[in-house]
FIKOLZA-1660 file (N, C-alpha, C; in steps of 0.1 Angstrom, whole numbers, plus 5000, padded with zeros to 4 digits):
% residues 112
   i   px   py   pz ch aa at
   1 5447 7610 8652  A  X  N
   1 5437 7600 8655  A  X CA
   1 5437 7598 8670  A  X  C
   2 5426 7598 8677  A  X  N
   2 5425 7595 8691  A  X CA
   2 5424 7580 8694  A  X  C
   3 5432 7575 8702  A  X  N
   3 5432 7561 8706  A  X CA
   3 5422 7559 8717  A  X  C
   4 5417 7547 8719  A  X  N
   4 5407 7544 8729  A  X CA
   4 5412 7548 8743  A  X  C
   5 5424 7545 8746  A  X  N
   5 5429 7548 8760  A  X CA
   5 5430 7563 8762  A  X  C
   6 5433 7571 8751  A  X  N
   6 5434 7586 8752  A  X CA
   6 5420 7591 8755  A  X  C
   7 5410 7585 8748  A  X  N
   7 5396 7590 8750  A  X CA
   7 5391 7587 8764  A  X  C
   8 5395 7575 8769  A  X  N
   8 5392 7571 8783  A  X CA
   8 5398 7582 8793  A  X  C
   9 5411 7584 8791  A  X  N
   9 5418 7594 8800  A  X CA
   9 5412 7608 8799  A  X  C
  10 5407 7612 8787  A  X  N
  10 5401 7625 8785  A  X CA
  10 5389 7627 8794  A  X  C
  11 5380 7616 8794  A  X  N
  11 5368 7617 8803  A  X CA
  11 5372 7617 8818  A  X  C
  12 5382 7609 8822  A  X  N
  12 5387 7609 8836  A  X CA
  12 5393 7623 8839  A  X  C
  13 5401 7628 8830  A  X  N
  13 5408 7641 8833  A  X CA
  13 5397 7653 8834  A  X  C
  14 5387 7652 8825  A  X  N
  14 5377 7662 8826  A  X CA
  14 5369 7662 8839  A  X  C
  15 5366 7650 8844  A  X  N
  15 5360 7648 8857  A  X CA
  15 5368 7654 8868  A  X  C
  16 5381 7652 8867  A  X  N
  16 5390 7657 8877  A  X CA
  16 5391 7672 8876  A  X  C
  17 5391 7678 8864  A  X  N
  17 5391 7692 8862  A  X CA
  17 5379 7699 8868  A  X  C
  18 5367 7693 8866  A  X  N
  18 5355 7698 8871  A  X CA
  18 5354 7697 8886  A  X  C
  19 5359 7686 8892  A  X  N
  19 5360 7685 8906  A  X CA
  19 5369 7695 8912  A  X  C
  20 5381 7698 8906  A  X  N
  20 5390 7708 8910  A  X CA
  20 5384 7722 8911  A  X  C
  21 5375 7725 8901  A  X  N
  21 5368 7737 8901  A  X CA
  21 5359 7738 8914  A  X  C
  22 5352 7727 8917  A  X  N
  22 5343 7727 8928  A  X CA
  22 5350 7728 8941  A  X  C
  23 5362 7722 8942  A  X  N
  23 5370 7722 8955  A  X CA
  23 5379 7734 8956  A  X  C
  24 5377 7744 8948  A  X  N
  24 5384 7756 8950  A  X CA
  24 5399 7756 8945  A  X  C
  25 5403 7747 8936  A  X  N
  25 5417 7747 8932  A  X CA
  25 5420 7759 8923  A  X  C
  26 5410 7766 8918  A  X  N
  26 5412 7777 8909  A  X CA
  26 5406 7789 8916  A  X  C
  27 5414 7797 8922  A  X  N
  27 5409 7809 8930  A  X CA
  27 5401 7819 8922  A  X  C
  28 5404 7819 8909  A  X  N
  28 5397 7828 8900  A  X CA
  28 5382 7824 8897  A  X  C
  29 5378 7812 8902  A  X  N
  29 5365 7807 8900  A  X CA
  29 5359 7805 8914  A  X  C
  30 5352 7816 8919  A  X  N
  30 5346 7815 8932  A  X CA
  30 5334 7806 8933  A  X  C
  31 5333 7800 8945  A  X  N
  31 5321 7791 8947  A  X CA
  31 5308 7799 8945  A  X  C
  32 5299 7792 8938  A  X  N
  32 5286 7799 8935  A  X CA
  32 5286 7807 8923  A  X  C
  33 5297 7810 8916  A  X  N
  33 5298 7817 8904  A  X CA
  33 5291 7809 8893  A  X  C
  34 5288 7816 8882  A  X  N
  34 5282 7809 8870  A  X CA
  34 5290 7797 8865  A  X  C
  35 5303 7799 8864  A  X  N
  35 5312 7788 8860  A  X CA
  35 5312 7776 8870  A  X  C
  36 5312 7780 8883  A  X  N
  36 5312 7770 8893  A  X CA
  36 5299 7762 8893  A  X  C
  37 5288 7769 8891  A  X  N
  37 5275 7762 8890  A  X CA
  37 5274 7753 8878  A  X  C
  38 5280 7757 8867  A  X  N
  38 5280 7749 8855  A  X CA
  38 5288 7736 8857  A  X  C
  39 5300 7737 8864  A  X  N
  39 5308 7726 8867  A  X CA
  39 5300 7716 8876  A  X  C
  40 5293 7722 8886  A  X  N
  40 5285 7713 8895  A  X CA
  40 5274 7706 8887  A  X  C
  41 5267 7713 8878  A  X  N
  41 5256 7706 8870  A  X CA
  41 5262 7696 8861  A  X  C
  42 5274 7698 8855  A  X  N
  42 5280 7688 8846  A  X CA
  42 5284 7676 8854  A  X  C
  43 5288 7677 8866  A  X  N
  43 5292 7666 8874  A  X CA
  43 5281 7658 8880  A  X  C
  44 5269 7664 8880  A  X  N
  44 5258 7657 8887  A  X CA
  44 5255 7643 8881  A  X  C
  45 5256 7641 8868  A  X  N
  45 5254 7628 8863  A  X CA
  45 5266 7623 8855  A  X  C
  46 5278 7628 8858  A  X  N
  46 5290 7625 8851  A  X CA
  46 5294 7610 8854  A  X  C
  47 5299 7602 8845  A  X  N
  47 5303 7589 8848  A  X CA
  47 5314 7588 8858  A  X  C
  48 5312 7579 8868  A  X  N
  48 5323 7576 8878  A  X CA
  48 5332 7565 8873  A  X  C
  49 5341 7561 8882  A  X  N
  49 5351 7550 8879  A  X CA
  49 5344 7537 8875  A  X  C
  50 5333 7534 8882  A  X  N
  50 5326 7521 8880  A  X CA
  50 5320 7521 8865  A  X  C
  51 5314 7532 8862  A  X  N
  51 5308 7533 8848  A  X CA
  51 5318 7534 8837  A  X  C
  52 5329 7541 8840  A  X  N
  52 5340 7541 8830  A  X CA
  52 5346 7527 8828  A  X  C
  53 5348 7520 8839  A  X  N
  53 5354 7506 8838  A  X CA
  53 5344 7497 8830  A  X  C
  54 5331 7499 8832  A  X  N
  54 5322 7491 8825  A  X CA
  54 5322 7494 8810  A  X  C
  55 5322 7506 8807  A  X  N
  55 5323 7510 8793  A  X CA
  55 5336 7505 8786  A  X  C
  56 5347 7506 8793  A  X  N
  56 5359 7502 8788  A  X CA
  56 5359 7487 8785  A  X  C
  57 5352 7479 8793  A  X  N
  57 5351 7465 8791  A  X CA
  57 5342 7461 8779  A  X  C
  58 5332 7470 8776  A  X  N
  58 5322 7466 8766  A  X CA
  58 5323 7474 8753  A  X  C
  59 5332 7484 8752  A  X  N
  59 5332 7492 8740  A  X CA
  59 5346 7492 8734  A  X  C
  60 5347 7493 8721  A  X  N
  60 5360 7494 8715  A  X CA
  60 5365 7508 8714  A  X  C
  61 5356 7518 8719  A  X  N
  61 5360 7532 8718  A  X CA
  61 5366 7537 8731  A  X  C
  62 5365 7530 8742  A  X  N
  62 5372 7533 8754  A  X CA
  62 5380 7522 8759  A  X  C
  63 5392 7525 8764  A  X  N
  63 5401 7514 8769  A  X CA
  63 5409 7521 8780  A  X  C
  64 5410 7514 8791  A  X  N
  64 5417 7519 8803  A  X CA
  64 5431 7524 8800  A  X  C
  65 5440 7516 8795  A  X  N
  65 5453 7520 8791  A  X CA
  65 5460 7509 8784  A  X  C
  66 5467 7512 8774  A  X  N
  66 5475 7502 8767  A  X CA
  66 5487 7498 8774  A  X  C
  67 5491 7506 8784  A  X  N
  67 5504 7503 8791  A  X CA
  67 5501 7495 8803  A  X  C
  68 5489 7492 8806  A  X  N
  68 5485 7483 8818  A  X CA
  68 5481 7470 8813  A  X  C
  69 5488 7460 8818  A  X  N
  69 5485 7446 8814  A  X CA
  69 5477 7440 8825  A  X  C
  70 5466 7433 8821  A  X  N
  70 5458 7426 8831  A  X CA
  70 5466 7413 8835  A  X  C
  71 5466 7411 8848  A  X  N
  71 5473 7399 8853  A  X CA
  71 5463 7387 8852  A  X  C
  72 5467 7377 8845  A  X  N
  72 5457 7366 8843  A  X CA
  72 5461 7354 8851  A  X  C
  73 5467 7356 8862  A  X  N
  73 5470 7345 8872  A  X CA
  73 5468 7351 8886  A  X  C
  74 5467 7342 8895  A  X  N
  74 5465 7346 8909  A  X CA
  74 5478 7351 8915  A  X  C
  75 5478 7362 8922  A  X  N
  75 5489 7367 8929  A  X CA
  75 5488 7362 8943  A  X  C
  76 5498 7355 8948  A  X  N
  76 5497 7349 8961  A  X CA
  76 5507 7355 8971  A  X  C
  77 5515 7365 8967  A  X  N
  77 5524 7372 8976  A  X CA
  77 5524 7387 8972  A  X  C
  78 5523 7395 8982  A  X  N
  78 5524 7410 8980  A  X CA
  78 5536 7415 8989  A  X  C
  79 5545 7423 8983  A  X  N
  79 5556 7429 8991  A  X CA
  79 5556 7444 8989  A  X  C
  80 5558 7451 8999  A  X  N
  80 5559 7466 8999  A  X CA
  80 5574 7468 9003  A  X  C
  81 5582 7474 8995  A  X  N
  81 5596 7476 8997  A  X CA
  81 5600 7490 8997  A  X  C
  82 5607 7495 9007  A  X  N
  82 5612 7509 9007  A  X CA
  82 5627 7508 9007  A  X  C
  83 5633 7520 9009  A  X  N
  83 5648 7520 9009  A  X CA
  83 5653 7513 9021  A  X  C
  84 5645 7510 9031  A  X  N
  84 5649 7502 9043  A  X CA
  84 5647 7487 9041  A  X  C
  85 5642 7483 9030  A  X  N
  85 5639 7469 9027  A  X CA
  85 5625 7466 9027  A  X  C
  86 5622 7453 9029  A  X  N
  86 5608 7448 9029  A  X CA
  86 5600 7453 9041  A  X  C
  87 5590 7461 9039  A  X  N
  87 5582 7466 9050  A  X CA
  87 5570 7457 9053  A  X  C
  88 5564 7452 9042  A  X  N
  88 5552 7443 9043  A  X CA
  88 5554 7431 9034  A  X  C
  89 5552 7419 9039  A  X  N
  89 5551 7407 9031  A  X CA
  89 5538 7400 9035  A  X  C
  90 5530 7398 9025  A  X  N
  90 5517 7392 9027  A  X CA
  90 5515 7380 9018  A  X  C
  91 5513 7368 9024  A  X  N
  91 5511 7356 9016  A  X CA
  91 5496 7353 9016  A  X  C
  92 5489 7356 9005  A  X  N
  92 5475 7354 9004  A  X CA
  92 5471 7357 8989  A  X  C
  93 5459 7355 8986  A  X  N
  93 5455 7359 8972  A  X CA
  93 5452 7374 8973  A  X  C
  94 5457 7382 8963  A  X  N
  94 5456 7396 8962  A  X CA
  94 5450 7400 8949  A  X  C
  95 5442 7411 8949  A  X  N
  95 5437 7417 8937  A  X CA
  95 5442 7432 8938  A  X  C
  96 5443 7438 8926  A  X  N
  96 5448 7451 8925  A  X CA
  96 5439 7460 8917  A  X  C
  97 5438 7473 8920  A  X  N
  97 5431 7483 8912  A  X CA
  97 5439 7495 8910  A  X  C
  98 5439 7501 8898  A  X  N
  98 5445 7514 8896  A  X CA
  98 5433 7524 8895  A  X  C
  99 5434 7535 8903  A  X  N
  99 5423 7545 8904  A  X CA
  99 5429 7559 8903  A  X  C
 100 5420 7568 8904  A  X  N
 100 5424 7583 8904  A  X CA
 100 5433 7586 8892  A  X  C
 101 5428 7583 8880  A  X  N
 101 5436 7586 8868  A  X CA
 101 5449 7579 8868  A  X  C
 102 5449 7567 8872  A  X  N
 102 5461 7558 8873  A  X CA
 102 5472 7563 8882  A  X  C
 103 5468 7571 8892  A  X  N
 103 5478 7576 8902  A  X CA
 103 5477 7569 8915  A  X  C
 104 5467 7560 8917  A  X  N
 104 5466 7553 8930  A  X CA
 104 5465 7538 8927  A  X  C
 105 5474 7530 8934  A  X  N
 105 5474 7516 8933  A  X CA
 105 5468 7511 8946  A  X  C
 106 5457 7503 8945  A  X  N
 106 5451 7497 8957  A  X CA
 106 5453 7482 8956  A  X  C
 107 5457 7477 8968  A  X  N
 107 5459 7462 8969  A  X CA
 107 5449 7457 8979  A  X  C
 108 5442 7446 8975  A  X  N
 108 5432 7440 8983  A  X CA
 108 5436 7426 8986  A  X  C
 109 5436 7423 8999  A  X  N
 109 5439 7409 9003  A  X CA
 109 5426 7402 9004  A  X  C
 110 5425 7390 8996  A  X  N
 110 5412 7383 8996  A  X CA
 110 5411 7375 9009  A  X  C
 111 5398 7373 9013  A  X  N
 111 5396 7364 9025  A  X CA
 111 5400 7350 9021  A  X  C
 112 5405 7343 9031  A  X  N
 112 5410 7329 9029  A  X CA
 112 5398 7320 9031  A  X  C
% end
């Protein structure tokens, strides 16, 4: 049985696969070939992150991920820590987004 988060990731991974074809990640699929053109046509109206997030919020069939918990409180300190210690400490309201198939964490500092 497919879980809602697996279905969500399948759509995101399919978009990445089609983009990889267009960006030449597969040497055996040359630009302008029939398969390349099919990938381009498929992506023309393919849902982006915004649309997938909207669907995940309104449908029981798509869910971002069961391993990600929504933070239901304000975050007022952000720290970036490396092997050398704290590199960045920011005291302000912050929001976070996971993007690129959950491989990119973006931190946004809110205006005061």
